[in-house]
C-alpha positions in Angstrom: 0.0 0.0 0.0 1.7 3.2 -1.1 1.4 6.5 0.9 -1.4 7.9 -1.1 -3.4 4.7 -0.9 -2.7 4.7 2.9 -4.1 8.2 3.3 -7.1 7.4 1.1 -7.7 4.0 2.9 -7.7 5.7 6.3 -10.1 8.5 5.2 -12.5 6.1 3.6 -12.5 3.5 6.2 -13.1 6.1 9.0 -15.7 7.8 6.9 -17.8 4.6 6.0 -17.4 3.0 9.5 -18.6 6.1 11.4 -21.3 6.9 9.0 -22.6 3.4 9.2 -22.0 2.7 13.0 -23.8 5.9 14.0 -27.1 4.5 13.1 -26.9 1.4 15.5 -25.3 3.5 18.1 -28.2 5.9 18.0 -30.7 3.0 18.3 -28.9 1.7 21.3 -28.8 5.2 22.9 -32.6 5.4 22.4 -33.1 1.9 23.6 -31.3 2.5 26.9 -32.6 6.0 27.4 -29.1 7.7 26.8 -30.5 11.0 25.6 -29.8 14.6 26.2 -33.0 16.3 27.4 -34.0 19.9 26.7 -33.1 22.5 29.3 -32.7 26.3 29.7 -29.0 26.1 28.8 -29.5 24.1 25.8 -30.6 24.9 22.2 -32.5 21.7 21.3 -36.2 21.4 22.0 -36.6 17.6 22.2 -34.6 14.7 23.6 -31.6 13.8 21.4 -29.7 10.5 21.6 -26.1 10.8 23.0 -23.1 8.6 22.6 -22.3 9.4 19.0 -18.7 9.6 20.1 -18.6 5.8 20.3 -19.2 5.7 16.5 -16.4 8.3 15.9 -14.0 6.3 18.1 -14.7 3.0 16.5 -14.3 4.6 12.9 -11.0 6.2 13.8 -9.6 3.1 15.6 -10.5 0.9 12.7 -8.8 3.2 10.2 -5.6 3.4 12.3 -5.6 -0.5 12.9 -5.7 -1.1 9.1 -2.8 1.3 8.5 -0.9 0.6 11.6 2.0 -1.3 9.9 3.3 1.9 8.3 3.9 3.8 11.6 5.9 3.4 14.9 3.9 0.8 16.9 4.5 2.6 20.3 3.1 5.8 19.1 0.1 4.2 17.5 -0.6 2.2 20.7 -0.2 5.5 22.7 -2.7 7.4 20.5 -5.2 4.5 20.7 -4.9 4.2 24.4 -5.2 8.0 25.0 -8.2 8.0 22.7 -9.8 5.1 24.6 -9.1 6.9 28.0 -10.8 10.2 27.0 -13.8 8.4 25.5 -14.2 6.4 28.5 -14.0 9.4 30.9 -16.3 11.4 28.7 -18.9 8.5 28.7 -18.8 8.4 32.5 -19.3 12.1 32.6 -22.2 12.0 30.3 -23.9 9.5 32.5 -23.3 11.7 35.6 -20.9 8.9 37.1 -17.8 11.2 37.2 -17.3 14.5 38.9 -16.6 17.1 36.1 -13.2 18.0 37.6 -11.9 14.5 37.2 -11.8 14.7 33.5 -10.0 18.1 33.6 -7.4 17.4 36.2 -7.0 13.6 35.9 -8.2 12.2 32.6 -6.9 14.8 30.2 -3.4 15.1 32.0 -3.2 11.3 32.0 -3.8 11.1 28.3 -1.0 13.7 27.7 1.4 11.6 29.8 0.6 8.6 27.7 1.6 10.5 24.6 4.8 11.7 26.4 5.7 8.1 27.3 5.5 7.1 23.6 7.8 10.1 22.6 5.1 12.5 21.3 5.8 15.8 22.9 6.4 19.4 22.2 9.8 20.5 21.1 9.7 24.2 21.7 11.5 25.3 24.8 14.4 22.8 24.4 15.4 24.5 21.2 16.7 27.5 23.1 16.9 26.2 26.7 19.7 23.6 26.7 19.7 20.4 28.8 17.2 19.2 31.2 15.4 22.5 32.0 14.3 22.8 28.4 13.1 19.3 28.2 11.1 19.7 31.5 9.5 22.9 30.1 8.6 21.0 26.9 7.0 18.3 29.0 5.0 20.7 31.0 3.9 22.6 27.8 2.8 19.2 26.3 0.5 18.5 29.3 -0.9 22.1 29.1 -1.4 21.8 25.3 -3.2 18.5 25.4 -5.4 19.4 28.3 -6.1 22.9 26.8 -7.1 21.7 23.4 -9.1 18.7 24.7 -11.0 21.0 27.0 -11.5 23.5 24.2 -13.3 21.0 22.0 -15.2 19.7 25.0 -16.9 23.0 25.6 -17.1 23.7 21.8 -19.7 21.0 21.5 -22.7 23.2 22.1 -24.5 23.5 18.6 -25.5 21.0 16.1 -22.5 20.2 13.7 -20.1 22.7 15.3 -17.6 20.5 17.0 -17.5 17.7 14.3 -17.3 20.4 11.6 -14.5 22.4 13.1 -12.6 19.2 13.8 -13.0 18.2 10.2 -11.8 21.5 8.9 -8.8 21.4 11.1 -8.0 17.8 10.3 -8.1 18.6 6.6 -5.5 21.4 7.1 -3.4 19.2 9.3 -3.4 16.7 6.6 -2.6 19.2 3.9 0.3 20.6 6.0 1.7 17.0 6.5 1.5 16.2 2.8 3.3 19.5 1.8 6.1 18.5 4.3 6.2 14.7 3.8 5.0 13.8 7.3 3.6 10.3 6.6 2.0 9.5 10.0 0.5 13.0 10.5 -1.1 12.9 7.1 -2.7 9.4 7.6 -3.8 10.2 11.2 -5.3 13.5 10.0 -7.1 11.7 7.1 -8.6 9.2 9.6 -9.9 12.1 11.8 -11.2 13.8 8.8 -13.1 10.8 7.8 -14.5 10.1 11.2 -15.7 13.6 11.7 -17.3 13.9 8.3 -19.0 10.5 8.8 -20.6 11.7 12.1 -21.3 15.2 10.7 -23.9 13.6 8.4 -26.1 12.8 11.3 -25.1 15.7 13.6 -25.5 18.8 11.4 -28.5 20.8 12.1 -31.1 19.4 12.8 -29.0 16.8 14.7 -30.3 13.3 15.0 -27.6 12.3 17.5 -25.1 14.1 19.8 -21.5 12.9 20.1 -21.5 13.6 24.0 -18.5 14.6 26.0 -16.6 11.4 25.0 -16.7 12.3 21.3 -15.9 15.9 21.9 -12.8 15.0 24.2 -11.8 12.4 21.6 -11.6 15.0 18.8 -9.9 17.5 21.1 -7.3 14.8 22.1 -6.7 13.9 18.4 -6.4 17.6 17.4 -3.8 18.1 20.2 -1.8 15.1 19.0 -1.8 16.3 15.4 -0.6 19.7 16.7 2.2 18.1 18.5 3.4 16.0 15.6 3.1 18.3 12.7 6.6 19.7 12.2 7.3 21.2 8.8 10.9 20.7 7.5 12.9 23.7 6.3 10.9 26.3 8.2 12.8 28.9 10.3 12.4 28.4 14.0 10.8 30.0 16.0 7.7 30.4 13.8 6.7 26.7 13.2 4.7 26.7 16.4 2.2 29.1 14.7 1.0 26.4 12.4 -0.9 24.2 14.9 -2.2 27.4 16.8 -3.6 28.8 13.5 -5.2 25.6 12.4 -6.9 25.4 15.8 -7.7 29.0 15.8 -11.4 28.7 16.2 -11.6 26.6 19.3 -8.8 28.6 20.9 -10.6 31.8 20.3 -13.9 30.4 21.5 -12.3 29.1 24.7 -10.6 32.4 25.2 -13.8 34.3 24.7 -15.8 32.3 27.2 -13.0 32.2 29.7 -12.5 36.0 29.7 -16.3 36.6 29.6 -17.2 34.2 32.5 -14.2 35.2 34.6 -15.3 38.9 34.4 -18.7 37.8 35.6 -17.3 35.9 38.6 -17.9 32.4 37.0 -15.6 29.4 36.7 -15.0 29.1 32.8 -15.3 25.3 32.6 -17.9 24.6 35.1 -20.5 27.4 34.2 -22.4 26.2 31.2 -24.4 28.9 29.3 -25.3 30.3 25.9 -22.4 32.7 25.6 -20.1 31.0 23.1 -19.0 32.5 19.8 -21.7 30.6 17.9 -24.5 31.7 20.2 -23.5 35.3 19.8 -23.3 35.0 16.0 -26.7 33.4 16.0 -28.1 36.4 18.0 -26.7 38.7 15.4 -29.4 37.3 13.0 -27.2 34.5 11.4 -29.3 31.7 13.1 -28.1 28.3 14.2 -26.8 27.2 10.9 -25.5 30.6 9.9 -23.4 30.9 13.0 -21.9 27.4 12.6 -21.1 28.0 8.9 -19.3 31.3 9.7 -17.1 29.5 12.1 -16.3 26.7 9.5 -15.3 29.6 7.2 -13.1 31.2 9.9 -11.5 27.7 10.5 -10.7 27.5 6.8 -9.2 31.0 6.8 -7.0 30.2 9.7 -6.0 27.0 8.1 -5.1 28.7 4.9 -2.9 31.2 6.8 -1.2 28.2 8.6 -0.2 26.8 5.2 1.4 30.2 4.3 3.6 30.3 7.4 6.4 28.1 6.1 6.9 30.6 3.3 7.1 33.6 5.6 10.2 35.1 7.1 10.1 35.2 11.0 9.5 39.0 10.9 6.4 38.6 8.6 5.1 35.6 10.7 5.3 37.3 13.9 3.7 40.4 12.3 0.9 38.1 11.3 0.6 36.7 14.7 0.5 40.2 16.4 -2.3 41.3 14.0 -4.3 38.1 14.8 -3.8 38.6 18.6 -4.9 42.2 18.3 -7.8 41.3 16.2 -8.7 38.5 18.7 -8.8 41.0 21.5 -11.0 43.4 19.5 -13.4 40.6 18.6 -13.7 39.6 22.3 -14.6 43.2 23.1 -17.1 43.4 20.2 -18.8 40.0 21.1 -19.0 41.1 24.8 -21.1 44.0 23.5 -23.4 41.5 21.6 -26.7 40.3 23.4 -26.2 36.9 24.8 -27.6 35.0 27.7 -25.7 35.8 30.9 -25.9 32.9 33.3 -25.9 33.4 37.1 -23.2 32.2 39.3 -23.2 28.4 39.5 -24.6 26.9 42.6 -22.7 23.7 43.1 -21.1 21.7 40.3 -22.4 21.9 36.8 -22.8 18.8 34.6 -22.0 19.5 31.0 -23.6 17.7 28.1 -23.3 18.2 24.4 -25.6 21.3 24.2 -24.6 22.5 27.8 -20.9 23.4 27.6 
């Protein structure tokens, strides 16, 4: 199986498997009452089956199993084990069997440590801090990155088709970046995630017939974080290569920043105070509606991904100028969105349990 066929096989297998398996998973969820009921912090008006993340997980794992012979076994095993862990933790959280802080402070960091044990880690600080201190900083940043991106996708799952669609867009650009730079494992991994996300999106786009649940959202976040750690373009001037994964994941990073700043200003804990104050909610309130808000964020994801593909061709000065412009623009957008009408939740009384439409 040549490289192109490997990528195509991973994509097609994940797409068909997830597309097909979502139907029986939905039936099982309905049979056992695993549904997300409407509520004041949710956008759906009738009970929707949960557990779509299981179909995404099975589609991805099947694609990686078929193509596993082309990649380092230890890393493939670590990615599969980390994916299994976050799906299991998310499933328990969806069922109310796990305190919400366990997934943030135990499950996600443990998944990061599994990647580190296999050799998948950031290589940022060690480039300019010699010896053990640089390595330690890289290890700490790896945990921060995996937890941050996984959590960002967890709370991004609040509108039909949003989390799966943004993951599909990001996976497509990770795959393109890897193809342009000859990274075989990254392109195949990205193709598998793209296929799984698109297969589920068929059933999750508005009006959704099934939700992925926290397990599915955390799985996509973990895989995005993994792709971000592994994409390393050759021949690009350090220290600008770190901009590539950040740009590709610009939408979830911005949305998490927006709700974190907004909720903190109101005295709320960002990851435990569910509400309709995300970017998509505010775009919807501007008159775009549910689908319009989601599609705008798809376009923004594609724009950021396109900029990421340009980074290898920029000088460090131009790359950092671009980063400065985007950061300034991000702060401006946070200010503007804070002026847009949105539902301001009260201070949480006790722990808040998040479901797909309640991030």
